[in-house]
C-alpha positions, 0 to 999 in steps of 0.5 A: 379790574383792580390796578394790581391785576394784570390779565394773566394774574387775574386769570391765574387767581381765579383758577386758584380760587376755584381749586381752593374751595374744592380742597377736601380739607375745606369741605370734608370736615363739615360733612362728617357725622360724629364717628360711629361707635363700633368698627368703622372702615374707610375706603376710597379711590380717586385723585382727591381720595387721599386728601379726603382721607387726611381730612377725615382723620383730622376729625375722627383720628386714626381710622382703619381703611384703604384708599387708592389714589394716583401716583404722586397724590398720597397724603400722610394718614395715621391709620388709613393705608394709602396706595398709589396706582396708575391713572388714567390707564390702570395698572397692577398696583390698582388691581392688587389694592382693589382686591384687598379693598373688596376683601376688607369689605367682605369681612363686615357685618350689620353692626359695622360702618363704612365711609367711602371717599370717591372722587374723579379718577376712581374709574381707573384706580378701582381695578377688578376686571369682569369675566375673563378680561385680563389687566392688559386687555382692560388697559388696552380698552381703557386707552382706546376709550380715552382716545376715541373722543367719547363723552365721559358718561359714555366711557363710564358706562362701559367701565361699569360693565367691564368691572366687578367693583363699579356701578354699585358693586363696591357698596354691594360688597359691604352689605350688610354694613351701613355706608356713607359715601362722600363724593367730589364731583368731576362730571357734568351734572354732578350725578353720583352714578357717574362720579368715578363710575358710581361704585356706590350707586345703582345703575340702570344701564345694560351690557347692551348699552355698553356694547353699543357705545364701544361700537359707536365710538369704534373702540377695538375689543378683545374677545374677552370683552364680548364674553363679559358683556354676554354674561351680563356683568354684576352691575347693581340695579337701582333699588337693589336691597344691597344698596338700601343702607347706603347714603351718597352725598356730593360734597364738592362740585364744579358749580361751587368752584365756578361760583367762587371764581365768579364772585372773585371776578366781580370783586375785580370789576368784571361783568361775568357771563356764565357759559355753562358749568357742564359744557361737553364736546370736542375741545376744538369745536367748543373753542370755536363757539367760545371765541365767537362769544368772546369777540361779541362780548366787547363793551365798555367794561371788562367781561369774563366768560366762565365755563366748566364741564369736561371736554374731549379730544379725538386723538388724530396725531402723535403729539402731547396734549390734553382737552384744556391745552387743546381748547386753549390752542384752538381758541388762540387760532380762532381769536387770531390775535384779537386785541384785549382777549386773554384766556386760561383753560385748566383741569382742577386736578392739575393734570390735563390729559396724561401730562403733569400740566394743568393747562395753558394760558393765552393772550393776544401775542400768543400766535406772534410769539409762536411764529417767532419760535418757528411753531405753526399752531395749526400743525400743532393742533392737528398733531394734538401737540398743544402741551409742546406748543405751550411749553415752547412759549412758557405759557403752561399752567403747572400746579403739581397735584392739587389734591382735588378734582372738580373738572375743567375750568375755563375763563376768557377775559375780554378787556374793554374796547378802546 
């Protein structure tokens, strides 16, 4: 490492670099064609969508359109209307805005052009329940899914089949207009079908698949959900003619952010070991695996273990937590104060779970300092109370809205053995 970099400063700088390269203002202008002639409508949803809209207008000027983003994530746009709604559990603001978006698309014809801006968070922000499901029932199922520990691809499969807008249905609503969908990926593998539950992408899953997921993960369901799944909801299959005029393009992804962080770490003198850009699984179990890797990595020079992906938490307690903070807490427990090992775990959107906290940072003194403050880390972990734990230690990473979203960022710095 360079002399000016403390371990804490280096880890925070790596996270900041990962966020920086995924800023829509940096990536969107390079992906836009010339503004088409005729009527152009911009629609979108997600935690990065307002910033994406801002980037579009910086190139195209004021545009007609409607974009839905998370509360606190709005950006100034001259023409595109920005609506804020709830995430991760949907609310009435998202429901009303989605209805207006569908009505706007329904007014288009074959000479018109749609630019769709999709990022992580769109699954909750685009709200139009299928069948006779009410908003309150949709909220209940969504909250239960989030607490179940189900992987994000499984959650999104269910969301598609309980919606009138996901799984290609947003694109179908715009037919016969042409559509370009620009996406910022927050899913392992960067599959457009799973980014924001794929509102512009055909989907081959069935209502039976969705039901099996709900049963496998013991998600309680009202009768209306069974009814909607029995009706075989309107998810659009791949190859449907209504999708023939749609181009889907991923413009920012976790792999690009990890590569930028890797480059910065190497410039600081670290050997970099990539543990995977699409790591999934229970946060505390992944922490155990990566703790073993960190302990085995000690050598003659600093080593940085990098990983991305999206971890999950099976809610067991009544605390305040998120996958990144829980990973950091479990990692600290597994490392047990091992000298020379520091780590950061953050969500690149600045929100870990439902808390307005990106994540947390740990060092060899974490458990000692916690004990001095009367905190038992194992009890905090069992209560899923990682955010409270790190708040007490002043070791939270708080960024505010980053206006992008390329999933989790984890970096473990192993200093040379003395």
